[in-house]
C-alpha positions as CSV (number, residue, x, y, z in Angstrom):
1,M,106.8,7.3,5.3
2,Y,108.1,10.0,7.6
3,G,106.4,12.6,5.4
4,V,103.1,10.9,6.1
5,V,103.9,11.2,9.8
6,V,104.4,15.0,9.4
7,L,101.0,15.2,7.6
8,I,99.4,13.3,10.5
9,E,101.0,15.8,12.8
10,L,99.5,18.7,10.9
11,L,96.1,17.0,10.8
12,I,96.1,16.6,14.6
13,Q,97.3,20.2,15.0
14,Q,94.4,21.4,12.8
15,I,91.9,19.6,14.9
16,G,93.4,21.1,18.1
17,W,93.3,24.6,16.7
18,A,89.7,24.2,15.8
19,F,89.0,23.8,19.5
20,N,90.3,27.4,20.1
21,T,87.7,28.8,17.7
22,L,84.8,27.6,19.9
23,A,85.6,29.6,23.0
24,D,87.2,33.0,24.0
25,P,90.4,32.8,21.9
26,L,92.7,34.7,24.3
27,A,91.7,32.7,27.4
28,S,91.7,29.4,25.4
29,G,95.1,30.3,24.0
30,L,96.5,30.8,27.5
31,V,95.1,27.5,28.6
32,T,96.5,25.8,25.5
33,G,100.0,27.2,26.2
34,V,100.0,26.2,29.8
35,T,98.5,22.7,29.2
36,G,100.8,21.9,26.3
37,A,103.9,23.1,28.2
38,L,103.1,21.0,31.3
39,V,102.3,17.9,29.2
40,I,105.5,18.3,27.2
41,W,107.5,18.8,30.4
42,G,106.1,15.7,32.1
43,G,106.4,13.6,28.9
44,T,109.9,14.6,28.3
45,V,111.1,14.0,31.8
46,W,109.3,10.6,31.8
47,L,110.8,9.6,28.4
48,T,114.4,10.7,29.2
49,R,114.4,10.0,32.9
50,K,116.2,13.3,33.3
51,A,115.3,16.7,34.6
52,L,115.2,19.5,32.1
53,P,118.6,21.2,31.5
54,F,117.8,24.6,32.9
55,R,121.1,25.0,34.7
56,S,123.3,23.4,31.9
57,L,122.0,25.6,29.1
58,T,124.8,26.9,26.9
59,P,124.7,30.5,25.6
60,Y,123.5,29.2,22.3
61,D,120.8,27.1,24.0
62,R,119.6,30.3,25.8
63,V,119.2,32.1,22.5
64,V,117.3,29.2,21.0
65,V,115.0,28.9,24.1
66,G,114.3,32.7,24.0
67,R,113.5,32.6,20.3
68,L,111.2,29.6,20.7
69,A,109.5,31.0,23.7
70,F,108.8,34.3,22.0
71,G,107.5,32.4,18.9
72,L,105.2,30.2,21.1
73,A,103.7,33.3,22.8
74,V,103.1,34.8,19.3
75,I,101.3,31.6,18.2
76,N,99.1,31.4,21.3
77,V,98.1,35.0,21.4
78,G,98.9,36.5,17.9
79,Y,96.7,33.9,16.2
80,P,93.5,34.6,18.1
81,Y,94.2,38.3,18.3
82,G,95.0,38.6,14.6
83,S,92.2,36.4,13.5
84,Q,89.7,38.7,15.2
85,L,91.1,41.7,13.3
86,V,91.7,40.3,9.8
87,G,90.2,36.8,9.9
88,M,91.8,33.4,10.2
89,G,92.2,33.1,6.5
90,A,94.5,36.1,6.3
91,I,96.5,35.0,9.4
92,I,97.0,31.5,8.0
93,T,98.0,32.8,4.6
94,M,100.6,35.2,6.0
95,S,101.9,32.5,8.4
96,A,102.6,30.3,5.3
97,L,105.3,32.7,4.3
98,G,107.5,31.3,7.1
99,P,107.9,27.8,5.8
100,L,108.2,29.2,2.3
101,C,111.2,31.2,3.3
102,S,113.1,28.3,4.8
103,N,116.7,28.3,3.4
104,G,115.8,31.5,1.6
105,R,119.3,32.9,2.4
106,V,120.8,30.3,0.0
107,L,118.4,31.4,-2.8
108,W,119.2,35.1,-2.1
109,T,122.9,34.4,-2.4
110,I,122.5,32.5,-5.6
111,F,120.5,35.3,-7.2
112,R,123.0,37.9,-6.0
113,H,125.7,36.1,-7.9
114,P,124.0,34.7,-11.0
115,A,127.1,35.0,-13.2
116,E,129.2,32.8,-10.9
117,A,126.5,30.2,-10.3
118,P,126.8,27.0,-12.2
119,A,124.0,26.4,-14.7
120,G,122.5,23.6,-12.7
121,V,122.6,25.6,-9.5
122,L,120.9,28.7,-11.0
123,R,118.3,26.6,-12.8
124,G,117.5,24.7,-9.6
125,A,117.1,27.9,-7.7
126,V,114.8,29.4,-10.3
127,W,112.5,26.3,-10.3
128,S,112.5,26.3,-6.5
129,V,111.2,29.8,-6.5
130,V,108.6,29.1,-9.2
131,F,107.1,26.2,-7.4
132,R,107.1,28.0,-4.0
133,V,105.3,31.0,-5.6
134,A,102.8,28.6,-7.1
135,A,102.2,26.9,-3.8
136,F,101.7,30.2,-2.1
137,A,99.2,31.3,-4.8
138,G,97.3,28.1,-4.0
139,V,97.3,28.9,-0.3
140,V,95.9,32.3,-1.1
141,V,93.1,30.8,-3.1
142,V,92.3,28.3,-0.4
143,N,92.2,30.8,2.5
144,E,90.6,33.7,0.7
145,P,92.4,36.2,3.0
146,W,90.7,39.3,1.4
147,N,87.5,38.4,3.2
148,G,88.9,39.5,6.6
149,F,90.0,43.1,5.7
150,E,86.9,44.8,6.9
151,H,88.1,46.7,10.0
152,S,89.7,50.1,10.3
153,P,93.2,50.6,8.9
154,W,94.7,50.7,12.4
155,E,93.1,47.3,13.3
156,T,94.0,45.8,10.0
157,G,97.6,46.9,10.4
158,I,97.8,45.2,13.8
159,G,96.3,42.1,12.3
160,I,98.9,42.1,9.5
161,V,101.7,42.5,12.1
162,C,100.3,39.4,14.0
163,G,100.3,37.4,10.8
164,L,103.9,38.3,9.9
165,L,105.0,37.5,13.4
166,G,103.3,34.2,13.0
167,A,105.2,33.6,9.7
168,W,108.5,34.3,11.6
169,S,107.4,32.0,14.4
170,F,106.9,29.1,12.0
171,W,110.2,29.8,10.2
172,N,112.0,30.1,13.6
173,Y,110.4,26.9,14.9
174,L,111.5,24.9,11.8
175,H,115.1,26.2,11.9
176,C,115.5,25.6,15.6
177,L,113.9,22.1,15.4
178,Y,116.1,21.0,12.5
179,D,119.3,22.3,13.9
180,E,121.2,19.0,13.7
181,E,124.6,20.7,14.1
182,H,123.9,21.7,17.7
183,Y,121.2,19.1,18.5
184,P,122.1,15.9,16.6
185,K,119.7,13.7,18.6
186,A,115.9,13.9,18.8
187,V,116.1,13.8,22.6
188,D,118.3,16.9,22.7
189,R,115.8,18.8,20.5
190,L,112.9,17.6,22.7
191,R,114.6,18.7,25.9
192,I,115.3,22.2,24.5
193,L,111.7,22.5,23.2
194,A,110.4,21.5,26.7
195,V,112.4,24.2,28.4
196,A,111.2,26.8,25.8
197,D,107.6,25.8,26.3
198,L,107.8,26.4,30.1
199,V,109.6,29.7,29.6
200,A,106.8,30.7,27.2
201,I,104.1,30.4,29.9
202,P,104.8,33.8,31.6
203,L,105.3,35.4,28.1
204,T,102.0,34.1,26.9
205,A,100.2,35.2,30.1
206,L,101.7,38.7,29.7
207,A,100.7,38.9,26.1
208,V,97.1,37.7,26.9
209,W,96.8,40.4,29.5
210,G,97.9,43.1,27.1
211,A,95.7,41.8,24.2
212,S,92.7,41.5,26.5
213,L,92.9,45.3,27.2
214,G,91.9,45.9,23.6
215,L,89.8,42.8,22.8
216,G,88.3,41.9,26.2
217,G,88.1,38.4,27.5
218,G,91.4,36.7,28.4
219,F,91.8,36.3,32.2
220,S,88.2,37.2,32.9
221,E,87.1,34.0,31.0
222,L,89.4,31.5,32.7
223,S,86.6,30.6,35.1
224,S,84.6,29.2,32.2
225,G,84.4,25.4,32.1
226,K,84.1,25.5,28.3
227,V,87.3,27.5,28.0
228,L,89.2,25.2,30.3
229,L,87.9,22.1,28.5
230,L,88.5,23.3,25.0
231,G,91.8,24.9,25.8
232,T,93.1,21.7,27.5
233,G,92.1,19.7,24.4
234,A,93.8,22.2,22.1
235,G,96.9,22.1,24.3
236,I,97.2,18.4,23.9
237,L,96.3,18.1,20.3
238,S,97.7,21.3,18.7
239,F,100.7,21.7,21.0
240,A,101.9,18.7,22.9
241,V,101.3,15.9,20.4
242,P,102.8,17.8,17.4
243,T,105.9,18.7,19.5
244,F,106.6,15.1,20.3
245,I,106.1,14.0,16.7
246,G,108.1,16.9,15.3
247,A,111.1,16.3,17.6
248,W,111.1,12.6,16.5
249,V,110.6,13.2,12.8
250,S,113.1,16.1,12.6
251,G,116.0,13.8,12.4
252,K,114.5,11.8,9.6
253,V,112.9,14.5,7.3
254,S,114.9,17.3,5.9
255,L,114.1,21.0,6.7
256,H,113.4,21.5,3.0
257,V,110.8,18.7,2.8
258,S,109.3,19.5,6.2
259,S,108.8,23.2,5.3
260,L,106.9,22.3,2.2
261,L,104.7,19.8,4.0
262,Y,103.7,22.6,6.4
263,L,102.2,24.4,3.3
264,L,99.7,21.6,3.2
265,D,98.3,22.9,6.5
266,S,95.6,25.0,4.7
267,P,94.4,22.2,2.3
268,M,94.1,19.8,5.2
269,G,92.0,22.3,7.2
270,C,89.7,22.5,4.2
271,L,89.5,18.7,4.0
272,I,88.5,18.6,7.7
273,G,85.8,21.2,6.9
274,F,84.6,19.1,4.0
275,V,84.4,15.9,6.0
276,G,82.8,17.7,9.0
277,A,80.2,19.3,6.8
278,A,79.5,15.9,5.1
279,L,79.0,14.3,8.4
280,G,76.8,17.1,9.7
281,V,79.3,18.0,12.5
282,L,80.2,21.3,11.0
283,G,78.0,23.8,9.1
284,A,77.6,23.5,5.3
285,V,79.6,26.8,5.0
286,Q,82.7,24.9,6.0
287,A,82.7,22.8,2.9
288,P,85.1,24.1,0.2
289,G,83.8,25.6,-3.0
290,P,85.0,24.7,-6.5
291,L,87.7,27.4,-6.6
292,V,89.0,26.3,-3.2
293,W,89.3,22.7,-4.5
294,V,91.4,24.0,-7.4
295,G,93.6,25.9,-4.9
296,M,94.1,22.8,-2.8
297,G,95.2,20.9,-5.9
298,V,97.7,23.6,-6.8
299,V,99.2,23.6,-3.3
300,F,99.6,19.8,-3.3
301,L,101.1,19.6,-6.8
302,A,103.4,22.6,-6.3
303,A,104.7,21.4,-3.0
304,L,105.4,18.0,-4.5
305,A,107.2,19.5,-7.4
306,A,109.2,21.8,-5.1
307,A,110.2,18.8,-2.9
308,R,111.6,17.1,-6.0
309,R,113.5,20.3,-6.9
310,P,115.3,21.1,-3.6
311,I,117.3,24.3,-3.1
312,P,120.9,23.6,-4.2
313,K,123.2,23.0,-1.3
314,V,125.9,25.5,-2.0
315,Q,127.8,28.3,-0.1
316,W,129.4,31.5,-1.4
317,S,133.1,31.7,-0.8
318,K,134.2,35.3,-0.5
319,D,137.9,34.4,-0.7
320,E,137.6,32.4,-3.9
321,H,134.7,34.4,-5.2
322,C,132.8,31.3,-6.3
323,F,130.2,28.8,-5.1
324,I,131.4,25.8,-3.1
325,S,129.6,22.6,-1.9
326,P,129.2,22.0,1.8
327,K,132.3,19.9,1.7
328,G,134.4,22.8,0.4
329,A,134.8,21.7,-3.2
330,P,133.8,24.1,-6.1
331,A,130.1,23.6,-7.0
């Protein structure tokens, strides 16, 4: 049930991101960040009946807030900047690497010590990698990232950096959101997210200013009613609503399952394009072709298979030189 809620969250997010493609992306991204942060701030204070914990942040909280704020600035600016340089398909494809690498440290540890890994642990790790690689291959087919590499090597390089930063942002967001050790309650996660969203506003504004020097637009387009309207809509749909849903679901869906569900972002975008083209709202070019349908099927099946083959929950003990379970017993 909660997995379906995550899919609904992604669907709403896709619709909101579509708004940003209809106006100046940098200006719209700034409006999106400001609107989303203010709505989350107000909604969080109203739901909890408490002011945000700016003064009571622990050293760990400050690190998390800084990481989340930087990641949000990357999403609000790196996405539109990178999409203009290498295309949205390439940016989305690279960003999918973030959810794919969730809990990657455990896999890396298992493959570093294959001789000591129990047969079931090693087999589970291998299957997890196989299914994740298959899912990513499907994402590549769906997004056709090669279509966007038409600019100079310098611009393409900057676009690739934006995409890889986007991948880190998604990985960072998931790991901070699902940190049940430090934030066992959904309300605690939501309050930290709300603080990070507000801290991200000046970072986003600074990034928009810097990006606008090379791309144009940005602050000069903020007087446009179209930018304000679409950016506000995107801020609510692609930012505020998913944050509230994510904070609520994070205590009910594991990081492993949630990261795989995020891979369905691309297929769901294609389905939106298909429905929009069928209804005449979007151009016929938005409808997926036969190969894209195959890629969508691969992503769905591989993600489902990977969800049924979770990464083994083991840790490496340097003292005993063996794998142990989270409870400390030999694996």
